[in-house]
N, C-alpha and C positions, 0 to 999 in steps of 0.2 A: 317667320322670323323663328331664329333660332333664341332657346334661351341660354342664359349663361353656363347652365351646366352642359346642355349640349354643343355650346362652342369650346366648353373645355375637352368633350370626349372628341370630338373633330380635331382639335389641336394635337391632343394625345395621340390619336392614331396616327395623323401625319408624323410626328414625332418618331414614333415606333416605327412607320416605313421606312423613313430617311436613315435611321439607324441601320434597320437590317440591311437595308441596301450598302449602306458603307460599309457595313463589315460584311456583306456576300461578296459586292463585287471582286474583289481581287484574288479571295477562293476561287469564284466562278469563273475566273478567264483563266488562273492557273489550270484548274481541270478541262475546260474548254480545249485550251491549247493542247494539254496532253491528251484528250480523245480525240482531238481533231489530227493532231501530226504524229503522237507517238503509235510506235508500233512496240508491243511489248508483252509478257505471258500475264496473263491477268486483266488485259484490256476489257473485255466483256464483262468480267465481273464488277469491276470498277465502273462501268457505265450504267450498271445494275443498280449498285449502290447508289451512284448519285441520285439516279430517278426513282430511286426506291419511295421516297414520300410522296410522289403522285397517285401511287396505287395502295400504301398501307394505310389502313385508316389512321386519321390524323391524332383521333386518343392515341392509340398505340406511339406515336412519336412523341406527343407530350408527355406519356407515362416514359417513355425511355430517357427523356430529358429529365423528368423531375428525378428517377433512378440516379441518373448519372450527377445534377446538381444538387442533390441533398446534402445535407449537412456532411454526412457521413460517403458520400457518393465520391467516384473515380476525380469527378473534375469538382465537386461542390468542397470539398476537405481540402485541396491545395489552395483554391479561392478563400477559404477561411481563414486557413493556416497563414499564408505568407500574405496577403492582401485585406483581409479580414473584410471582406465582402461577401454577398449572397445576391444572386438573381432573383431568388423563390419570393413569390406576390408581390413583384417590382416592376417598373415599366422595364427594365433592361432584359429581364426575363420573356416579357411579351416581343420583344424585339428579338431575342435569341431564336424564340419561336417560328416568329414569323421569318426570320431569315432562312432558317432549316428546313420551311416549307416552301419558301421562293425560289430554294437553289437551284431545283431542277428546271425551271421554265428559263431562270437566266442563263446557267447551263448552255441549254439548249439553243439557245437563239444565238449565243457568241459562238457556240460549236457552228452552226450552220455561216455564220458569218466568215469564222475563219476559214472553213473549207471551201467557202466560194472563191477566196482569193487565187489567182492563177500563181501556180508555183513556178510557172515559166519565168513569171517574172523575177522571182526570188532566185531562181538559177540565172537567169542573165544580170543580174545585180550581183552576184557572186563572182561571176565571171569576170566581170569590170575590176573587179578587185573590193568589193564592200565585204566586211565581214558580218558575221551571223547580227550582231546587235544592231549593226548600221542598217541592213536589211530590214531588221524586224521594227525598227523606229521610223524608217524614212518610206517603209512599202505596206506590210505586214498591219501595221497597226492602224496607219491612217487609214486604209482601205476596210479594214474591220471596225471601223470606230460608229457606223451607223448601226451595226448589230449589237455590236454593245451597249448602245443606247436603248436599242431596242428590247434589249435584255435587262437592263435596269429600269426601263419603264414597265415592263409586263411583272418582273420581280417585285416593283414596289407596290402595284395595283394589288399583286397576290399578297402581301405583305399586309395591306389594310384590312385587306378581306377575311385573313385567318381568323379559325373562331374554334375547333376542334381541340388543336394542340396546346393553343394559348389558356383554352380554360382548364386544360387538366394539369398543365405545367403550373402555371401561377396563378391561377384561378379566377376570378371577377371581382377585382377589387377595385372601387371607385376611386376615380383620382390618379391610380397607379397603373392596372391592368385594364380596365374596363374601356377597350377600343369600341368602334361602331358597332361591328358584330355582336358581340357582348351586350352592349348596351340596347341594341335592339332587341335579344333575346330578355334581357331585364326586363324592358320596358311590356314586352308582350304576356309577361306572367303576373302584371299587377293591374286591379282596375283600370279603369282611365288611361291606360299607355298607349292605346292605339295611335293618336295624335302625335307622340313623340316617336313611336315605330316609322311612321308615315315619313317624317321630316329627317329623321336618320337615313331611313333606307333611300329617300330622294338624294342627298347627299352621298350616300354609298355607289348609287347607281353611275353621278355625275363625275364621280371621280373616275370608277371603271371607267366609263365610256371614253373619257376624256385620255385616259392611259392607253386605251384599244386604239383609238384613232391617233395617238402621237406615233404609237410602236408601227403600225399599218405606216404611215408618212415615212418612218426612217427607215422600215423595211423596202419601199419602193426607191427609195433614194439610195439603198444599197444595190438594189437589182438594179437600177439604172448605171450608177458607177461603173458595174461591174459590165455593163453592156458597152458601155462606152469604150472602156479598155478592150 
């Protein structure tokens, strides 16, 4: 049985993951579309930049976010001046860090889904008089939905498991930024915290496993749909 404090940690992690995905999805889809269908100078560089958080140490990503969103940073100063808000040491900052770290996985899944759509179907629809917007909404997007959902699920799982960038960017504040990974780390640093660490680790594994299974099911559906076509 989880304690009220542990339930709060779980709910905060789910909130951070959900908001991170809500922020990431439109950006990830736009990037996936550009990388899947675009042809332009610098495409390889853009692809590398999108996937950079996968290979750069998370603490580096967190440090860059900290510099950017500090009160006098390039992003933090306008936010403070125009809206009077700051994401430092708040759960919104944790969601931002999680979104940045989850972006590469989400873009990758969406890009593969878009690339798997047979462009001959789109060409045939245009030949029959359909405009680009209609082709997108009636052919490309519906066929890409399983991959989009798979990317969202993977990104959500990555978001609730984020540690390095979060602790560097927004620290480990109880009730604000202490998500499951940070809570497990904190429990292991105090005497008698092993029981709490075991319980929270079990929840983390269960959530991650559920996300991976859901992503695999969606990927299989995507493959089956393209095979039928």
